[in-house]
C-alpha positions in Angstrom: 0.0 0.0 0.0 1.2 3.5 -0.9 0.5 6.7 0.9 -1.3 7.8 -2.3 -3.8 5.0 -1.9 -5.1 6.6 1.4 -7.2 9.8 1.0 -6.5 12.9 3.1 -4.5 12.7 6.3 -1.8 15.0 4.9 -0.4 16.0 8.3 -0.1 12.4 9.5 1.6 11.3 6.3 4.1 14.1 6.5 4.8 13.3 10.1 5.6 9.7 9.3 7.8 10.7 6.3 9.7 13.2 8.5 10.9 10.4 10.8 12.8 8.9 7.9 13.9 12.1 6.2 15.4 13.5 9.4 17.0 10.2 10.4 14.9 10.1 13.6 13.1 6.8 13.1 11.8 5.7 16.5 12.5 2.1 17.7 8.8 1.9 18.8 5.9 3.8 17.2 2.3 3.7 18.2 -0.4 4.7 15.7 -3.8 5.2 17.5 -7.1 6.2 16.1 -10.8 5.5 16.2 -12.4 2.6 14.4 -12.4 3.0 10.7 -9.6 5.6 10.7 -6.5 5.2 8.5 -4.1 4.0 11.2 -3.5 0.5 9.8 -3.4 1.7 6.2 -0.9 4.4 7.2 1.2 1.9 9.1 1.3 -0.4 6.1 2.2 2.5 3.7 4.9 3.6 6.1 6.4 0.1 6.2 6.4 -0.1 2.4 8.1 3.3 2.2 10.8 2.3 4.7 11.7 -0.9 2.8 11.2 0.5 -0.7 14.3 0.3 -2.9 13.5 3.5 -4.9 11.3 5.7 -2.8 10.4 9.2 -3.9 10.4 12.2 -1.5 6.8 11.4 -0.4 6.0 7.8 -1.2 7.2 4.3 -2.1 7.7 3.4 -5.7 5.1 0.6 -5.6 6.9 -1.5 -8.3 10.2 -2.8 -6.8 10.6 -6.2 -5.3 10.3 -4.9 -1.7 7.1 -3.0 -2.5 5.6 -6.0 -4.2 6.3 -8.1 -1.1 5.2 -5.6 1.5 2.2 -4.8 -0.6 1.1 -8.5 -0.3 2.2 -8.7 3.4 4.8 -11.4 2.6 8.1 -9.5 3.1 10.4 -11.8 5.2 11.7 -8.9 7.3 8.1 -7.7 8.2 6.7 -9.8 11.1 3.0 -9.6 11.8 1.1 -10.2 15.1 -2.6 -9.7 15.8 -5.3 -11.1 18.2 -6.7 -14.5 17.3 -8.8 -17.2 19.0 -6.3 -18.7 21.4 -6.6 -22.4 22.0 -4.0 -24.9 23.2 -0.6 -23.9 21.9 -1.6 -22.1 18.6 0.1 -19.0 17.3 -1.1 -16.2 15.1 0.6 -17.9 12.1 -2.3 -20.3 12.0 -4.5 -17.4 11.0 -2.0 -15.4 8.9 -3.4 -16.3 5.5 -7.0 -15.2 6.3 -5.7 -12.1 8.1 -3.6 -11.1 5.1 -6.6 -11.5 2.9 -8.9 -9.5 5.2 -6.4 -6.7 5.5 -5.7 -6.5 1.8 -9.4 -6.4 1.0 -10.1 -3.6 3.6 -7.2 -2.0 5.5 -9.8 -0.2 7.7 -10.9 -3.4 9.4 -11.9 -3.8 13.1 -11.6 -6.6 15.5 -15.3 -7.6 15.2 -15.1 -7.9 11.5 -11.9 -9.9 11.7 -13.5 -12.3 14.2 -16.5 -12.7 12.0 -14.3 -13.3 8.9 -12.7 -16.3 10.5 -16.1 -17.5 11.8 -14.9 -17.8 15.4 -17.7 -15.7 17.0 -17.8 -17.9 20.1 -14.0 -17.7 20.7 -12.6 -14.6 22.3 -9.7 -12.9 20.5 -6.5 -12.7 22.5 -2.7 -12.2 22.2 -1.5 -14.8 24.7 1.9 -15.2 26.4 3.1 -17.7 23.8 2.4 -15.2 21.0 4.5 -12.6 22.9 7.4 -15.0 23.2 7.0 -15.8 19.5 7.4 -12.0 18.8 10.7 -12.0 20.7 11.8 -15.0 18.6 10.9 -13.3 15.4 12.9 -10.2 16.1 16.0 -12.3 17.1 16.2 -13.5 13.4 18.7 -12.1 11.1 17.8 -9.7 8.3 16.9 -11.4 5.1 16.5 -8.8 2.3 16.5 -5.3 3.8 18.4 -3.2 6.4 15.4 -3.0 8.8 13.3 -5.6 10.8 9.8 -4.5 11.4 7.2 -6.0 13.9 3.7 -4.9 13.2 1.3 -5.5 16.2 -2.3 -4.9 15.3 -4.8 -4.3 18.1 -2.2 -4.5 21.0 -5.2 -3.8 23.4 -5.6 -7.5 23.4 -2.2 -8.0 25.0 -3.5 -7.2 28.5 -0.9 -7.8 31.2 0.9 -10.2 28.9 2.4 -7.0 27.3 4.9 -6.9 30.2 6.8 -9.7 28.4 7.4 -7.2 25.5 8.6 -4.4 27.8 12.3 -5.1 27.5 12.0 -5.6 23.8 10.2 -2.2 23.4 12.7 -0.5 25.7 15.9 -2.1 24.1 15.0 -3.6 20.8 17.7 -5.3 18.6 19.6 -3.0 16.2 17.8 -2.0 13.0 14.4 -2.8 14.4 11.0 -1.0 14.3 8.1 -2.1 16.5 4.9 -0.6 15.1 1.8 -0.8 17.3 -1.6 0.0 15.7 -4.4 0.4 18.1 -7.9 1.9 18.7 -8.0 2.1 22.5 -4.6 3.4 23.6 -5.7 3.6 27.2 -6.1 -0.2 27.3 -2.4 -0.7 26.7 -0.2 -0.9 29.8 1.3 2.5 30.5 4.9 1.1 30.6 4.6 0.2 26.9 2.9 3.5 26.0 5.6 5.6 27.6 8.3 3.9 25.6 6.7 4.6 22.2 6.6 7.6 19.9 2.9 8.2 19.5 0.9 9.6 16.6 -2.9 10.0 16.8 -4.8 9.3 13.6 -8.1 11.2 13.3 -11.3 10.0 11.7 -11.6 10.7 7.9 -13.0 14.0 6.7 -16.3 13.9 4.8 -14.5 14.7 1.5 -12.2 11.7 2.0 -15.2 9.4 2.6 -16.9 10.7 -0.5 -13.7 10.3 -2.6 -13.4 6.6 -1.7 -17.1 5.9 -2.3 -17.1 7.6 -5.7 -13.9 5.7 -6.5 -15.7 2.5 -5.6 -18.4 3.3 -8.1 -21.1 4.9 -6.0 -22.6 7.9 -7.8 -26.1 8.5 -6.5 -26.0 11.7 -4.5 -28.7 10.6 -2.0 -26.8 7.4 -1.1 -23.5 9.3 -0.9 -25.1 11.9 1.5 -26.7 9.3 3.6 -23.5 7.2 4.0 -21.3 10.3 4.7 -23.9 11.5 7.3 -24.1 8.1 9.0 -20.5 7.0 9.0 -19.1 10.0 10.9 -15.6 9.6 9.4 -15.5 5.8 9.8 -14.2 4.5 6.5 -14.9 0.9 7.5 -18.6 1.7 8.0 -18.8 3.8 4.9 -17.4 1.1 2.7 -19.7 -1.5 4.2 -22.7 0.7 3.8 -21.8 1.3 0.1 -21.6 -2.4 -0.5 -24.9 -3.1 1.2 -26.3 0.2 -0.1 -27.2 2.7 2.6 -30.7 3.4 1.6 -32.1 0.0 2.6 -31.0 0.8 6.1 -33.4 3.8 6.0 -36.2 1.7 4.5 -35.6 -1.1 7.0 -35.4 1.3 9.9 -38.7 2.9 9.0 -40.4 -0.4 8.3 -39.3 -1.8 11.7 -40.3 1.4 13.6 -43.8 1.2 12.0 -44.1 -2.5 13.0 -43.0 -1.6 16.5 -45.6 1.2 16.7 -48.4 -1.2 15.5 -47.2 -3.8 18.0 -48.5 -6.8 16.1 -46.5 -9.7 17.7 -46.7 -11.9 14.6 -45.4 -9.2 12.3 -42.6 -8.3 14.7 -41.5 -11.9 15.1 -41.4 -12.4 11.4 -39.2 -9.3 11.0 -36.9 -10.4 13.7 -36.6 -13.9 12.2 -35.6 -12.4 8.8 -33.3 -9.7 10.3 -31.5 -12.1 12.6 -30.1 -13.9 9.6 -28.3 -10.9 8.2 -25.2 -11.3 10.3 -23.6 -9.5 13.2 -21.8 -6.9 11.2 -25.1 -5.9 9.4 -26.9 -5.7 12.8 -24.2 -3.4 14.1 -24.5 -1.1 11.1 -28.2 -1.0 11.4 -28.0 0.1 15.0 -25.3 2.7 14.4 -27.4 4.0 11.5 -30.3 4.2 14.0 -28.3 6.5 16.2 -27.8 8.9 13.3 -31.4 8.5 12.2 -32.7 9.6 15.7 -30.2 12.5 15.7 -32.1 13.7 12.6 -35.4 13.2 14.3 -34.2 15.2 17.3 -32.7 17.9 15.1 -36.0 18.3 13.4 -38.0 18.4 16.6 -35.8 21.0 18.3 -34.7 23.3 15.3 -36.7 22.0 12.3 -33.3 21.0 10.9 -33.4 18.9 7.7 -30.3 16.7 6.9 -29.5 16.0 3.3 -29.7 12.5 2.0 -33.3 11.6 3.0 -36.0 11.3 0.4 -39.4 13.1 0.9 -41.2 10.0 2.1 -38.4 9.3 4.6 -38.7 12.9 5.9 -42.4 12.2 6.3 -41.5 9.4 8.7 -38.9 11.5 10.5 -41.4 14.3 11.0 -44.0 11.8 12.3 -41.5 10.4 14.9 -40.6 14.0 15.9 -44.3 14.6 16.6 -44.8 11.3 18.3 -41.9 11.3 20.7 -40.6 13.8 23.2 -36.9 14.6 23.7 -36.5 12.3 26.7 -38.1 9.4 24.8 -35.7 9.9 21.9 -32.8 9.9 24.2 -34.0 6.6 25.8 -34.2 5.0 22.3 -30.7 6.2 21.5 -29.5 4.7 24.8 -31.2 1.4 23.9 -29.4 1.4 20.5 -26.1 2.1 22.2 -26.7 -0.8 24.7 -27.6 -3.2 21.9 -24.5 -2.3 19.9 -22.6 -3.4 22.9 -24.6 -6.6 23.1 -24.1 -7.3 19.3 -20.3 -6.9 19.7 -20.4 -9.5 22.5 -22.3 -12.1 20.5 -25.7 -11.9 22.1 -28.3 -14.1 20.4 -29.7 -11.9 17.7 -33.3 -13.2 17.9 -33.5 -12.5 21.6 -31.6 -9.3 21.2 -33.8 -7.7 18.6 -37.0 -9.1 20.1 -36.1 -7.3 23.3 -35.2 -4.1 21.4 -38.4 -4.2 19.4 -40.5 -4.6 22.6 -38.6 -1.7 24.2 -39.1 0.6 21.2 -42.8 -0.4 21.0 -43.2 0.7 24.5 -41.5 4.1 23.8 -43.6 4.8 20.7 -46.8 4.0 22.6 -45.7 6.1 25.6 -45.5 3.0 27.9 -43.0 2.5 30.7 -39.9 0.8 29.4 -39.4 -2.6 31.0 -36.0 -4.3 31.4 -35.4 -7.4 29.4 -32.5 -9.7 30.3 -30.8 -10.7 27.1 -27.4 -11.8 28.1 
């Protein structure tokens, strides 16, 4: 991956390039940013730039042997580690082929998507002690083709206290070594590792960057573009997924579901839940996150008569109806329910139970009934 393949983030690219230009390459570098940001993509582009045989002033050449290998994540001097379902004595190498494929298909991936890709939803991801020891072993190897050994650790939040094993490595790495951490929740990494890394915060993507990637991917309809940009909030992962699924069905499905909740016909709601439950966890999460933005639009219209771009006239009719039906406190309660259920989705709650519970809660809100608690975990 080249820097040119990543939209925007001009300051962050320049900062990474300056490390090499000024001869101040840190021995340990931590790129942190929210889900769907360009942190992993930038890390991969930086690795390719460092190992490129013929780099320009601001990017790798993309055609030399080193670029070809780093671009496919198979360079022998680039070692990769990431969370995986830890059982018995297995190591991340067991999952290296699917991880490469998943990253190369979408370098803005998250842990939930990775877990679903390998169909291990019931196995918790982890970076166990034996994987840490394997990292030490990898960096003890001699250089094969370049003058720099690189260890990329994706999602080091999954290290936990086992990260203490890496402390001496991070503090005093072997010569010609770069340890590159790529994380979302920096605060979950033990402070002793954080303090020994040069840190660079990667922000969410700008709306223009999201639009550029969507148009590049073939999405041209302005209504769909506006809806995705509005809903994704700078999260490239969510934006690309919504473009593949098409964002507008989320609107249609949301309005259909809310109408079913309002009517409260048990048979119709159960039928909807049965069909929806088969869509997959990632789709469920997208639907709920879109719901949060949808109710922001409802709230905006109720308070200030604000109209967001991207909704069709009949969709605005539904938004106005909800604004008239619900008070501000009820909207906040529904948003809180969506937040809670995103959490449950990410922790593998049974989708039929989960969305039956949510449907009943929303039915109560739409009909101004007291919201009861349903135990779904």
